[in-house]
PDB file of N, CA, C, O and CB in Angstrom:
ATOM      1  N   UNK A   1      10.789  14.650  -7.102  1.00  0.00           N
ATOM      2  CA  UNK A   1      11.912  14.012  -6.445  1.00  0.00           C
ATOM      3  C   UNK A   1      11.401  13.054  -5.374  1.00  0.00           C
ATOM      4  O   UNK A   1      10.500  13.392  -4.606  1.00  0.00           O
ATOM      5  CB  UNK A   1      12.858  15.063  -5.833  1.00  0.00           C
ATOM      6  N   UNK A   2      11.970  11.883  -5.330  1.00  0.00           N
ATOM      7  CA  UNK A   2      11.562  10.871  -4.370  1.00  0.00           C
ATOM      8  C   UNK A   2      12.252  11.114  -3.034  1.00  0.00           C
ATOM      9  O   UNK A   2      13.436  11.447  -2.984  1.00  0.00           O
ATOM     10  CB  UNK A   2      11.882   9.462  -4.896  1.00  0.00           C
ATOM     11  N   UNK A   3      11.499  10.945  -1.958  1.00  0.00           N
ATOM     12  CA  UNK A   3      12.046  11.119  -0.620  1.00  0.00           C
ATOM     13  C   UNK A   3      13.065  10.021  -0.332  1.00  0.00           C
ATOM     14  O   UNK A   3      12.827   8.847  -0.618  1.00  0.00           O
ATOM     15  CB  UNK A   3      10.919  11.110   0.438  1.00  0.00           C
ATOM     16  N   UNK A   4      14.188  10.413   0.230  1.00  0.00           N
ATOM     17  CA  UNK A   4      15.239   9.454   0.569  1.00  0.00           C
ATOM     18  C   UNK A   4      14.874   8.715   1.853  1.00  0.00           C
ATOM     19  O   UNK A   4      14.336   9.307   2.788  1.00  0.00           O
ATOM     20  CB  UNK A   4      16.603  10.167   0.725  1.00  0.00           C
ATOM     21  N   UNK A   5      15.168   7.432   1.889  1.00  0.00           N
ATOM     22  CA  UNK A   5      14.906   6.623   3.062  1.00  0.00           C
ATOM     23  C   UNK A   5      16.195   5.928   3.458  1.00  0.00           C
ATOM     24  O   UNK A   5      16.897   5.369   2.616  1.00  0.00           O
ATOM     25  CB  UNK A   5      13.772   5.598   2.801  1.00  0.00           C
ATOM     26  N   UNK A   6      16.496   5.968   4.734  1.00  0.00           N
ATOM     27  CA  UNK A   6      17.724   5.350   5.229  1.00  0.00           C
ATOM     28  C   UNK A   6      17.400   4.167   6.134  1.00  0.00           C
ATOM     29  O   UNK A   6      16.402   4.168   6.855  1.00  0.00           O
ATOM     30  CB  UNK A   6      18.582   6.379   5.983  1.00  0.00           C
ATOM     31  N   UNK A   7      18.264   3.164   6.078  1.00  0.00           N
ATOM     32  CA  UNK A   7      18.167   2.038   6.988  1.00  0.00           C
ATOM     33  C   UNK A   7      19.571   1.725   7.499  1.00  0.00           C
ATOM     34  O   UNK A   7      20.569   2.052   6.857  1.00  0.00           O
ATOM     35  CB  UNK A   7      17.522   0.795   6.290  1.00  0.00           C
ATOM     36  N   UNK A   8      19.627   1.099   8.640  1.00  0.00           N
ATOM     37  CA  UNK A   8      20.894   0.612   9.169  1.00  0.00           C
ATOM     38  C   UNK A   8      20.776  -0.897   9.277  1.00  0.00           C
ATOM     39  O   UNK A   8      19.816  -1.424   9.839  1.00  0.00           O
ATOM     40  CB  UNK A   8      21.241   1.267  10.559  1.00  0.00           C
ATOM     41  N   UNK A   9      21.774  -1.586   8.727  1.00  0.00           N
ATOM     42  CA  UNK A   9      21.740  -3.042   8.718  1.00  0.00           C
ATOM     43  C   UNK A   9      23.066  -3.569   9.234  1.00  0.00           C
ATOM     44  O   UNK A   9      24.130  -3.156   8.774  1.00  0.00           O
ATOM     45  CB  UNK A   9      21.445  -3.587   7.299  1.00  0.00           C
ATOM     46  N   UNK A  10      22.999  -4.473  10.181  1.00  0.00           N
ATOM     47  CA  UNK A  10      24.199  -5.162  10.658  1.00  0.00           C
ATOM     48  C   UNK A  10      24.354  -6.410   9.794  1.00  0.00           C
ATOM     49  O   UNK A  10      23.592  -7.367   9.930  1.00  0.00           O
ATOM     50  CB  UNK A  10      24.102  -5.527  12.207  1.00  0.00           C
ATOM     51  N   UNK A  11      25.335  -6.394   8.914  1.00  0.00           N
ATOM     52  CA  UNK A  11      25.532  -7.517   7.998  1.00  0.00           C
ATOM     53  C   UNK A  11      26.203  -8.702   8.667  1.00  0.00           C
ATOM     54  O   UNK A  11      26.241  -9.796   8.104  1.00  0.00           O
ATOM     55  CB  UNK A  11      26.350  -7.080   6.813  1.00  0.00           C
ATOM     56  N   UNK A  12      26.726  -8.494   9.853  1.00  0.00           N
ATOM     57  CA  UNK A  12      27.286  -9.608  10.610  1.00  0.00           C
ATOM     58  C   UNK A  12      28.636 -10.091  10.125  1.00  0.00           C
ATOM     59  O   UNK A  12      29.148 -11.102  10.605  1.00  0.00           O
ATOM     60  CB  UNK A  12      26.345 -10.734  10.584  1.00  0.00           C
ATOM     61  N   UNK A  13      29.220  -9.367   9.167  1.00  0.00           N
ATOM     62  CA  UNK A  13      30.494  -9.816   8.635  1.00  0.00           C
ATOM     63  C   UNK A  13      31.278  -8.625   8.086  1.00  0.00           C
ATOM     64  O   UNK A  13      30.867  -7.990   7.115  1.00  0.00           O
ATOM     65  CB  UNK A  13      30.282 -10.880   7.540  1.00  0.00           C
ATOM     66  N   UNK A  14      32.399  -8.338   8.717  1.00  0.00           N
ATOM     67  CA  UNK A  14      33.278  -7.279   8.206  1.00  0.00           C
ATOM     68  C   UNK A  14      33.778  -7.626   6.811  1.00  0.00           C
ATOM     69  O   UNK A  14      33.931  -6.747   5.962  1.00  0.00           O
ATOM     70  CB  UNK A  14      34.471  -7.056   9.156  1.00  0.00           C
ATOM     71  N   UNK A  15      34.032  -8.906   6.579  1.00  0.00           N
ATOM     72  CA  UNK A  15      34.528  -9.352   5.278  1.00  0.00           C
ATOM     73  C   UNK A  15      33.512  -9.073   4.175  1.00  0.00           C
ATOM     74  O   UNK A  15      33.886  -8.669   3.074  1.00  0.00           O
ATOM     75  CB  UNK A  15      34.860 -10.846   5.319  1.00  0.00           C
ATOM     76  N   UNK A  16      32.234  -9.285   4.462  1.00  0.00           N
ATOM     77  CA  UNK A  16      31.187  -9.005   3.483  1.00  0.00           C
ATOM     78  C   UNK A  16      31.147  -7.522   3.156  1.00  0.00           C
ATOM     79  O   UNK A  16      31.055  -7.143   1.989  1.00  0.00           O
ATOM     80  CB  UNK A  16      29.821  -9.471   4.001  1.00  0.00           C
ATOM     81  N   UNK A  17      31.217  -6.688   4.176  1.00  0.00           N
ATOM     82  CA  UNK A  17      31.197  -5.244   3.961  1.00  0.00           C
ATOM     83  C   UNK A  17      32.396  -4.819   3.120  1.00  0.00           C
ATOM     84  O   UNK A  17      32.244  -4.049   2.172  1.00  0.00           O
ATOM     85  CB  UNK A  17      31.192  -4.493   5.309  1.00  0.00           C
ATOM     86  N   UNK A  18      33.574  -5.307   3.454  1.00  0.00           N
ATOM     87  CA  UNK A  18      34.777  -4.977   2.688  1.00  0.00           C
ATOM     88  C   UNK A  18      34.653  -5.450   1.243  1.00  0.00           C
ATOM     89  O   UNK A  18      35.038  -4.738   0.316  1.00  0.00           O
ATOM     90  CB  UNK A  18      36.017  -5.603   3.342  1.00  0.00           C
ATOM     91  N   UNK A  19      34.122  -6.634   1.059  1.00  0.00           N
ATOM     92  CA  UNK A  19      33.965  -7.181  -0.292  1.00  0.00           C
ATOM     93  C   UNK A  19      33.029  -6.332  -1.143  1.00  0.00           C
ATOM     94  O   UNK A  19      33.301  -6.088  -2.318  1.00  0.00           O
ATOM     95  CB  UNK A  19      33.443  -8.610  -0.224  1.00  0.00           C
ATOM     96  N   UNK A  20      31.932  -5.885  -0.551  1.00  0.00           N
ATOM     97  CA  UNK A  20      30.981  -5.047  -1.284  1.00  0.00           C
ATOM     98  C   UNK A  20      31.622  -3.703  -1.623  1.00  0.00           C
ATOM     99  O   UNK A  20      31.451  -3.195  -2.731  1.00  0.00           O
ATOM    100  CB  UNK A  20      29.685  -4.836  -0.460  1.00  0.00           C
ATOM    101  N   UNK A  21      32.354  -3.129  -0.680  1.00  0.00           N
ATOM    102  CA  UNK A  21      33.028  -1.854  -0.943  1.00  0.00           C
ATOM    103  C   UNK A  21      34.063  -1.989  -2.057  1.00  0.00           C
ATOM    104  O   UNK A  21      34.162  -1.120  -2.923  1.00  0.00           O
ATOM    105  CB  UNK A  21      33.701  -1.336   0.333  1.00  0.00           C
ATOM    106  N   UNK A  22      34.821  -3.063  -2.039  1.00  0.00           N
ATOM    107  CA  UNK A  22      35.829  -3.300  -3.088  1.00  0.00           C
ATOM    108  C   UNK A  22      35.140  -3.501  -4.433  1.00  0.00           C
ATOM    109  O   UNK A  22      35.577  -2.943  -5.439  1.00  0.00           O
ATOM    110  CB  UNK A  22      36.711  -4.538  -2.744  1.00  0.00           C
ATOM    111  N   UNK A  23      34.077  -4.283  -4.463  1.00  0.00           N
ATOM    112  CA  UNK A  23      33.338  -4.512  -5.708  1.00  0.00           C
ATOM    113  C   UNK A  23      32.786  -3.195  -6.252  1.00  0.00           C
ATOM    114  O   UNK A  23      32.802  -2.965  -7.461  1.00  0.00           O
ATOM    115  CB  UNK A  23      32.189  -5.521  -5.480  1.00  0.00           C
ATOM    116  N   UNK A  24      32.306  -2.344  -5.374  1.00  0.00           N
ATOM    117  CA  UNK A  24      31.768  -1.048  -5.798  1.00  0.00           C
ATOM    118  C   UNK A  24      32.848  -0.210  -6.469  1.00  0.00           C
ATOM    119  O   UNK A  24      32.621   0.378  -7.526  1.00  0.00           O
ATOM    120  CB  UNK A  24      31.178  -0.288  -4.597  1.00  0.00           C
ATOM    121  N   UNK A  25      34.012  -0.160  -5.854  1.00  0.00           N
ATOM    122  CA  UNK A  25      35.122   0.611  -6.433  1.00  0.00           C
ATOM    123  C   UNK A  25      35.533   0.018  -7.773  1.00  0.00           C
ATOM    124  O   UNK A  25      35.714   0.748  -8.747  1.00  0.00           O
ATOM    125  CB  UNK A  25      36.333   0.642  -5.468  1.00  0.00           C
ATOM    126  N   UNK A  26      35.680  -1.294  -7.829  1.00  0.00           N
ATOM    127  CA  UNK A  26      36.108  -1.949  -9.067  1.00  0.00           C
ATOM    128  C   UNK A  26      35.112  -1.742 -10.204  1.00  0.00           C
ATOM    129  O   UNK A  26      35.503  -1.666 -11.368  1.00  0.00           O
ATOM    130  CB  UNK A  26      36.308  -3.434  -8.827  1.00  0.00           C
ATOM    131  N   UNK A  27      33.824  -1.650  -9.867  1.00  0.00           N
ATOM    132  CA  UNK A  27      32.784  -1.502 -10.890  1.00  0.00           C
ATOM    133  C   UNK A  27      32.410  -0.040 -11.138  1.00  0.00           C
ATOM    134  O   UNK A  27      31.580   0.260 -11.996  1.00  0.00           O
ATOM    135  CB  UNK A  27      31.547  -2.280 -10.483  1.00  0.00           C
ATOM    136  N   UNK A  28      33.031   0.866 -10.376  1.00  0.00           N
ATOM    137  CA  UNK A  28      32.703   2.281 -10.534  1.00  0.00           C
ATOM    138  C   UNK A  28      31.287   2.602 -10.102  1.00  0.00           C
ATOM    139  O   UNK A  28      30.636   3.475 -10.677  1.00  0.00           O
ATOM    140  CB  UNK A  28      32.896   2.699 -11.962  1.00  0.00           C
ATOM    141  N   UNK A  29      30.814   1.901  -9.093  1.00  0.00           N
ATOM    142  CA  UNK A  29      29.450   2.069  -8.591  1.00  0.00           C
ATOM    143  C   UNK A  29      29.497   2.437  -7.116  1.00  0.00           C
ATOM    144  O   UNK A  29      30.555   2.403  -6.488  1.00  0.00           O
ATOM    145  CB  UNK A  29      28.614   0.781  -8.808  1.00  0.00           C
ATOM    146  N   UNK A  30      28.347   2.786  -6.577  1.00  0.00           N
ATOM    147  CA  UNK A  30      28.266   3.046  -5.145  1.00  0.00           C
ATOM    148  C   UNK A  30      27.759   1.798  -4.433  1.00  0.00           C
ATOM    149  O   UNK A  30      27.094   0.952  -5.031  1.00  0.00           O
ATOM    150  CB  UNK A  30      27.344   4.257  -4.854  1.00  0.00           C
ATOM    151  N   UNK A  31      28.080   1.696  -3.156  1.00  0.00           N
ATOM    152  CA  UNK A  31      27.546   0.596  -2.340  1.00  0.00           C
ATOM    153  C   UNK A  31      26.021   0.682  -2.342  1.00  0.00           C
ATOM    154  O   UNK A  31      25.334  -0.338  -2.402  1.00  0.00           O
ATOM    155  CB  UNK A  31      28.106   0.649  -0.872  1.00  0.00           C
ATOM    156  N   UNK A  32      25.504   1.893  -2.277  1.00  0.00           N
ATOM    157  CA  UNK A  32      24.054   2.104  -2.296  1.00  0.00           C
ATOM    158  C   UNK A  32      23.432   1.462  -3.535  1.00  0.00           C
ATOM    159  O   UNK A  32      22.438   0.744  -3.432  1.00  0.00           O
ATOM    160  CB  UNK A  32      23.727   3.612  -2.255  1.00  0.00           C
ATOM    161  N   UNK A  33      24.016   1.721  -4.704  1.00  0.00           N
ATOM    162  CA  UNK A  33      23.486   1.156  -5.943  1.00  0.00           C
ATOM    163  C   UNK A  33      23.519  -0.366  -5.939  1.00  0.00           C
ATOM    164  O   UNK A  33      22.583  -1.015  -6.406  1.00  0.00           O
ATOM    165  CB  UNK A  33      24.266   1.681  -7.129  1.00  0.00           C
ATOM    166  N   UNK A  34      24.590  -0.928  -5.417  1.00  0.00           N
ATOM    167  CA  UNK A  34      24.717  -2.392  -5.364  1.00  0.00           C
ATOM    168  C   UNK A  34      23.675  -2.985  -4.425  1.00  0.00           C
ATOM    169  O   UNK A  34      23.063  -4.005  -4.741  1.00  0.00           O
ATOM    170  CB  UNK A  34      26.136  -2.803  -4.909  1.00  0.00           C
ATOM    171  N   UNK A  35      23.470  -2.357  -3.279  1.00  0.00           N
ATOM    172  CA  UNK A  35      22.483  -2.857  -2.315  1.00  0.00           C
ATOM    173  C   UNK A  35      21.071  -2.740  -2.889  1.00  0.00           C
ATOM    174  O   UNK A  35      20.267  -3.661  -2.750  1.00  0.00           O
ATOM    175  CB  UNK A  35      22.584  -2.081  -0.977  1.00  0.00           C
ATOM    176  N   UNK A  36      20.768  -1.615  -3.532  1.00  0.00           N
ATOM    177  CA  UNK A  36      19.447  -1.446  -4.147  1.00  0.00           C
ATOM    178  C   UNK A  36      19.207  -2.512  -5.207  1.00  0.00           C
ATOM    179  O   UNK A  36      18.135  -3.116  -5.258  1.00  0.00           O
ATOM    180  CB  UNK A  36      19.313  -0.043  -4.768  1.00  0.00           C
ATOM    181  N   UNK A  37      20.216  -2.743  -6.059  1.00  0.00           N
ATOM    182  CA  UNK A  37      20.081  -3.766  -7.094  1.00  0.00           C
ATOM    183  C   UNK A  37      19.866  -5.149  -6.491  1.00  0.00           C
ATOM    184  O   UNK A  37      19.005  -5.903  -6.946  1.00  0.00           O
ATOM    185  CB  UNK A  37      21.315  -3.776  -7.989  1.00  0.00           C
ATOM    186  N   UNK A  38      20.648  -5.480  -5.469  1.00  0.00           N
ATOM    187  CA  UNK A  38      20.540  -6.803  -4.845  1.00  0.00           C
ATOM    188  C   UNK A  38      19.169  -6.993  -4.194  1.00  0.00           C
ATOM    189  O   UNK A  38      18.557  -8.051  -4.341  1.00  0.00           O
ATOM    190  CB  UNK A  38      21.652  -6.995  -3.798  1.00  0.00           C
ATOM    191  N   UNK A  39      18.688  -5.990  -3.486  1.00  0.00           N
ATOM    192  CA  UNK A  39      17.382  -6.111  -2.833  1.00  0.00           C
ATOM    193  C   UNK A  39      16.251  -6.165  -3.848  1.00  0.00           C
ATOM    194  O   UNK A  39      15.288  -6.911  -3.671  1.00  0.00           O
ATOM    195  CB  UNK A  39      17.160  -4.946  -1.875  1.00  0.00           C
ATOM    196  N   UNK A  40      16.364  -5.383  -4.903  1.00  0.00           N
ATOM    197  CA  UNK A  40      15.346  -5.405  -5.952  1.00  0.00           C
ATOM    198  C   UNK A  40      15.270  -6.775  -6.616  1.00  0.00           C
ATOM    199  O   UNK A  40      14.182  -7.318  -6.806  1.00  0.00           O
ATOM    200  CB  UNK A  40      15.637  -4.330  -7.001  1.00  0.00           C
ATOM    201  N   UNK A  41      16.419  -7.327  -6.966  1.00  0.00           N
ATOM    202  CA  UNK A  41      16.443  -8.658  -7.581  1.00  0.00           C
ATOM    203  C   UNK A  41      15.883  -9.709  -6.635  1.00  0.00           C
ATOM    204  O   UNK A  41      15.150 -10.601  -7.062  1.00  0.00           O
ATOM    205  CB  UNK A  41      17.871  -9.033  -7.994  1.00  0.00           C
ATOM    206  N   UNK A  42      16.220  -9.614  -5.362  1.00  0.00           N
ATOM    207  CA  UNK A  42      15.719 -10.574  -4.370  1.00  0.00           C
ATOM    208  C   UNK A  42      14.201 -10.470  -4.248  1.00  0.00           C
ATOM    209  O   UNK A  42      13.506 -11.486  -4.226  1.00  0.00           O
ATOM    210  CB  UNK A  42      16.384 -10.334  -2.992  1.00  0.00           C
ATOM    211  N   UNK A  43      13.689  -9.246  -4.170  1.00  0.00           N
ATOM    212  CA  UNK A  43      12.237  -9.075  -4.061  1.00  0.00           C
ATOM    213  C   UNK A  43      11.518  -9.538  -5.324  1.00  0.00           C
ATOM    214  O   UNK A  43      10.441 -10.130  -5.246  1.00  0.00           O
ATOM    215  CB  UNK A  43      11.899  -7.615  -3.779  1.00  0.00           C
ATOM    216  N   UNK A  44      12.110  -9.269  -6.485  1.00  0.00           N
ATOM    217  CA  UNK A  44      11.480  -9.687  -7.737  1.00  0.00           C
ATOM    218  C   UNK A  44      11.435 -11.206  -7.874  1.00  0.00           C
ATOM    219  O   UNK A  44      10.558 -11.740  -8.553  1.00  0.00           O
ATOM    220  CB  UNK A  44      12.222  -9.087  -8.920  1.00  0.00           C
ATOM    221  N   UNK A  45      12.359 -11.895  -7.243  1.00  0.00           N
ATOM    222  CA  UNK A  45      12.393 -13.354  -7.366  1.00  0.00           C
ATOM    223  C   UNK A  45      11.551 -14.051  -6.305  1.00  0.00           C
ATOM    224  O   UNK A  45      11.300 -15.252  -6.406  1.00  0.00           O
ATOM    225  CB  UNK A  45      13.818 -13.844  -7.280  1.00  0.00           C
ATOM    226  N   UNK A  46      11.116 -13.314  -5.293  1.00  0.00           N
ATOM    227  CA  UNK A  46      10.411 -13.942  -4.178  1.00  0.00           C
ATOM    228  C   UNK A  46       8.920 -13.753  -4.223  1.00  0.00           C
ATOM    229  O   UNK A  46       8.401 -12.841  -4.867  1.00  0.00           O
ATOM    230  CB  UNK A  46      10.923 -13.413  -2.897  1.00  0.00           C
ATOM    231  N   UNK A  47       8.253 -14.627  -3.532  1.00  0.00           N
ATOM    232  CA  UNK A  47       6.808 -14.536  -3.381  1.00  0.00           C
ATOM    233  C   UNK A  47       6.455 -14.781  -1.923  1.00  0.00           C
ATOM    234  O   UNK A  47       7.193 -15.439  -1.189  1.00  0.00           O
ATOM    235  CB  UNK A  47       6.080 -15.550  -4.309  1.00  0.00           C
ATOM    236  N   UNK A  48       5.316 -14.240  -1.519  1.00  0.00           N
ATOM    237  CA  UNK A  48       4.854 -14.458  -0.161  1.00  0.00           C
ATOM    238  C   UNK A  48       4.325 -15.878  -0.033  1.00  0.00           C
ATOM    239  O   UNK A  48       4.204 -16.595  -1.026  1.00  0.00           O
ATOM    240  CB  UNK A  48       3.770 -13.431   0.226  1.00  0.00           C
ATOM    241  N   UNK A  49       4.016 -16.276   1.177  1.00  0.00           N
ATOM    242  CA  UNK A  49       3.474 -17.616   1.401  1.00  0.00           C
ATOM    243  C   UNK A  49       2.114 -17.797   0.722  1.00  0.00           C
ATOM    244  O   UNK A  49       1.683 -18.925   0.483  1.00  0.00           O
ATOM    245  CB  UNK A  49       3.348 -17.887   2.900  1.00  0.00           C
ATOM    246  N   UNK A  50       1.441 -16.689   0.413  1.00  0.00           N
ATOM    247  CA  UNK A  50       0.143 -16.758  -0.263  1.00  0.00           C
ATOM    248  C   UNK A  50       0.288 -16.661  -1.774  1.00  0.00           C
ATOM    249  O   UNK A  50      -0.711 -16.616  -2.493  1.00  0.00           O
ATOM    250  CB  UNK A  50      -0.772 -15.651   0.238  1.00  0.00           C
ATOM    251  N   UNK A  51       1.541 -16.626  -2.267  1.00  0.00           N
ATOM    252  CA  UNK A  51       1.771 -16.611  -3.702  1.00  0.00           C
ATOM    253  C   UNK A  51       1.762 -15.241  -4.343  1.00  0.00           C
ATOM    254  O   UNK A  51       1.905 -15.131  -5.561  1.00  0.00           O
ATOM    255  CB  UNK A  51       0.767 -17.437  -4.356  1.00  0.00           C
ATOM    256  N   UNK A  52       1.598 -14.192  -3.550  1.00  0.00           N
ATOM    257  CA  UNK A  52       1.564 -12.842  -4.107  1.00  0.00           C
ATOM    258  C   UNK A  52       2.983 -12.274  -4.128  1.00  0.00           C
ATOM    259  O   UNK A  52       3.720 -12.395  -3.149  1.00  0.00           O
ATOM    260  CB  UNK A  52       0.610 -11.922  -3.283  1.00  0.00           C
ATOM    261  N   UNK A  53       3.363 -11.657  -5.244  1.00  0.00           N
ATOM    262  CA  UNK A  53       4.705 -11.110  -5.301  1.00  0.00           C
ATOM    263  C   UNK A  53       4.770  -9.795  -4.520  1.00  0.00           C
ATOM    264  O   UNK A  53       3.762  -9.112  -4.338  1.00  0.00           O
ATOM    265  CB  UNK A  53       5.140 -10.895  -6.765  1.00  0.00           C
ATOM    266  N   UNK A  54       5.962  -9.463  -4.068  1.00  0.00           N
ATOM    267  CA  UNK A  54       6.156  -8.295  -3.224  1.00  0.00           C
ATOM    268  C   UNK A  54       5.812  -6.997  -3.942  1.00  0.00           C
ATOM    269  O   UNK A  54       5.246  -6.095  -3.325  1.00  0.00           O
ATOM    270  CB  UNK A  54       7.580  -8.246  -2.737  1.00  0.00           C
ATOM    271  N   UNK A  55       6.136  -6.875  -5.227  1.00  0.00           N
ATOM    272  CA  UNK A  55       5.839  -5.636  -5.951  1.00  0.00           C
ATOM    273  C   UNK A  55       4.339  -5.398  -6.017  1.00  0.00           C
ATOM    274  O   UNK A  55       3.892  -4.258  -5.890  1.00  0.00           O
ATOM    275  CB  UNK A  55       6.428  -5.683  -7.367  1.00  0.00           C
ATOM    276  N   UNK A  56       3.552  -6.450  -6.213  1.00  0.00           N
ATOM    277  CA  UNK A  56       2.101  -6.302  -6.221  1.00  0.00           C
ATOM    278  C   UNK A  56       1.610  -5.818  -4.871  1.00  0.00           C
ATOM    279  O   UNK A  56       0.705  -4.987  -4.797  1.00  0.00           O
ATOM    280  CB  UNK A  56       1.423  -7.623  -6.588  1.00  0.00           C
ATOM    281  N   UNK A  57       2.207  -6.337  -3.797  1.00  0.00           N
ATOM    282  CA  UNK A  57       1.835  -5.898  -2.456  1.00  0.00           C
ATOM    283  C   UNK A  57       2.138  -4.411  -2.270  1.00  0.00           C
ATOM    284  O   UNK A  57       1.321  -3.674  -1.719  1.00  0.00           O
ATOM    285  CB  UNK A  57       2.574  -6.729  -1.395  1.00  0.00           C
ATOM    286  N   UNK A  58       3.307  -3.971  -2.726  1.00  0.00           N
ATOM    287  CA  UNK A  58       3.694  -2.571  -2.590  1.00  0.00           C
ATOM    288  C   UNK A  58       2.776  -1.688  -3.437  1.00  0.00           C
ATOM    289  O   UNK A  58       2.327  -0.639  -2.978  1.00  0.00           O
ATOM    290  CB  UNK A  58       5.171  -2.372  -3.003  1.00  0.00           C
ATOM    291  N   UNK A  59       2.501  -2.110  -4.665  1.00  0.00           N
ATOM    292  CA  UNK A  59       1.612  -1.342  -5.540  1.00  0.00           C
ATOM    293  C   UNK A  59       0.226  -1.196  -4.931  1.00  0.00           C
ATOM    294  O   UNK A  59      -0.371  -0.122  -4.993  1.00  0.00           O
ATOM    295  CB  UNK A  59       1.511  -2.006  -6.911  1.00  0.00           C
ATOM    296  N   UNK A  60      -0.288  -2.268  -4.346  1.00  0.00           N
ATOM    297  CA  UNK A  60      -1.603  -2.232  -3.716  1.00  0.00           C
ATOM    298  C   UNK A  60      -1.604  -1.285  -2.522  1.00  0.00           C
ATOM    299  O   UNK A  60      -2.538  -0.503  -2.342  1.00  0.00           O
ATOM    300  CB  UNK A  60      -2.025  -3.638  -3.278  1.00  0.00           C
ATOM    301  N   UNK A  61      -0.564  -1.360  -1.717  1.00  0.00           N
ATOM    302  CA  UNK A  61      -0.454  -0.480  -0.553  1.00  0.00           C
ATOM    303  C   UNK A  61      -0.363   0.982  -0.992  1.00  0.00           C
ATOM    304  O   UNK A  61      -1.014   1.845  -0.405  1.00  0.00           O
ATOM    305  CB  UNK A  61       0.776  -0.861   0.299  1.00  0.00           C
ATOM    306  N   UNK A  62       0.436   1.261  -2.013  1.00  0.00           N
ATOM    307  CA  UNK A  62       0.562   2.629  -2.517  1.00  0.00           C
ATOM    308  C   UNK A  62      -0.758   3.148  -3.077  1.00  0.00           C
ATOM    309  O   UNK A  62      -1.097   4.318  -2.900  1.00  0.00           O
ATOM    310  CB  UNK A  62       1.641   2.696  -3.591  1.00  0.00           C
ATOM    311  N   UNK A  63      -1.505   2.269  -3.758  1.00  0.00           N
ATOM    312  CA  UNK A  63      -2.803   2.654  -4.288  1.00  0.00           C
ATOM    313  C   UNK A  63      -3.749   2.997  -3.130  1.00  0.00           C
ATOM    314  O   UNK A  63      -4.467   3.995  -3.188  1.00  0.00           O
ATOM    315  CB  UNK A  63      -3.394   1.520  -5.168  1.00  0.00           C
ATOM    316  N   UNK A  64      -3.746   2.182  -2.098  1.00  0.00           N
ATOM    317  CA  UNK A  64      -4.573   2.400  -0.923  1.00  0.00           C
ATOM    318  C   UNK A  64      -4.222   3.736  -0.257  1.00  0.00           C
ATOM    319  O   UNK A  64      -5.110   4.483   0.155  1.00  0.00           O
ATOM    320  CB  UNK A  64      -4.402   1.241   0.072  1.00  0.00           C
ATOM    321  N   UNK A  65      -2.932   4.026  -0.157  1.00  0.00           N
ATOM    322  CA  UNK A  65      -2.469   5.258   0.481  1.00  0.00           C
ATOM    323  C   UNK A  65      -2.599   6.466  -0.433  1.00  0.00           C
ATOM    324  O   UNK A  65      -2.465   7.600   0.027  1.00  0.00           O
ATOM    325  CB  UNK A  65      -1.032   5.106   0.918  1.00  0.00           C
ATOM    326  N   UNK A  66      -2.860   6.245  -1.732  1.00  0.00           N
ATOM    327  CA  UNK A  66      -2.955   7.355  -2.669  1.00  0.00           C
ATOM    328  C   UNK A  66      -1.607   7.860  -3.134  1.00  0.00           C
ATOM    329  O   UNK A  66      -1.494   8.971  -3.653  1.00  0.00           O
ATOM    330  CB  UNK A  66      -3.714   8.475  -2.051  1.00  0.00           C
ATOM    331  N   UNK A  67      -0.577   7.034  -2.945  1.00  0.00           N
ATOM    332  CA  UNK A  67       0.772   7.411  -3.357  1.00  0.00           C
ATOM    333  C   UNK A  67       0.912   7.217  -4.858  1.00  0.00           C
ATOM    334  O   UNK A  67       0.557   6.168  -5.397  1.00  0.00           O
ATOM    335  CB  UNK A  67       1.839   6.584  -2.595  1.00  0.00           C
ATOM    336  N   UNK A  68       1.432   8.238  -5.525  1.00  0.00           N
ATOM    337  CA  UNK A  68       1.690   8.115  -6.952  1.00  0.00           C
ATOM    338  C   UNK A  68       0.483   8.399  -7.826  1.00  0.00           C
ATOM    339  O   UNK A  68       0.607   8.415  -9.050  1.00  0.00           O
ATOM    340  CB  UNK A  68       2.190   6.756  -7.246  1.00  0.00           C
ATOM    341  N   UNK A  69      -0.671   8.622  -7.236  1.00  0.00           N
ATOM    342  CA  UNK A  69      -1.836   8.937  -8.049  1.00  0.00           C
ATOM    343  C   UNK A  69      -2.071  10.438  -8.033  1.00  0.00           C
ATOM    344  O   UNK A  69      -2.060  11.068  -6.976  1.00  0.00           O
ATOM    345  CB  UNK A  69      -3.086   8.184  -7.543  1.00  0.00           C
ATOM    346  N   UNK A  70      -2.276  10.990  -9.183  1.00  0.00           N
ATOM    347  CA  UNK A  70      -2.479  12.445  -9.316  1.00  0.00           C
ATOM    348  C   UNK A  70      -3.783  12.714 -10.014  1.00  0.00           C
ATOM    349  O   UNK A  70      -4.143  13.872 -10.225  1.00  0.00           O
ATOM    350  CB  UNK A  70      -1.318  13.108 -10.087  1.00  0.00           C
TER     351      UNK A  70
END
């Protein structure tokens, strides 16, 4: 089981929060799932200033820390 991690984010817009909550209900999903999907897609589409993608950075860090290796 993966450890749960929580964050608090001020989205700066009550309307945005309401819109996401309404979309979640309409789609039968949780706000958590929508936020995870949005952040994952954003990270997958982005690259650092050095051209390295974020997932490669995370994988390298996890390898260094010994996370996920058995």
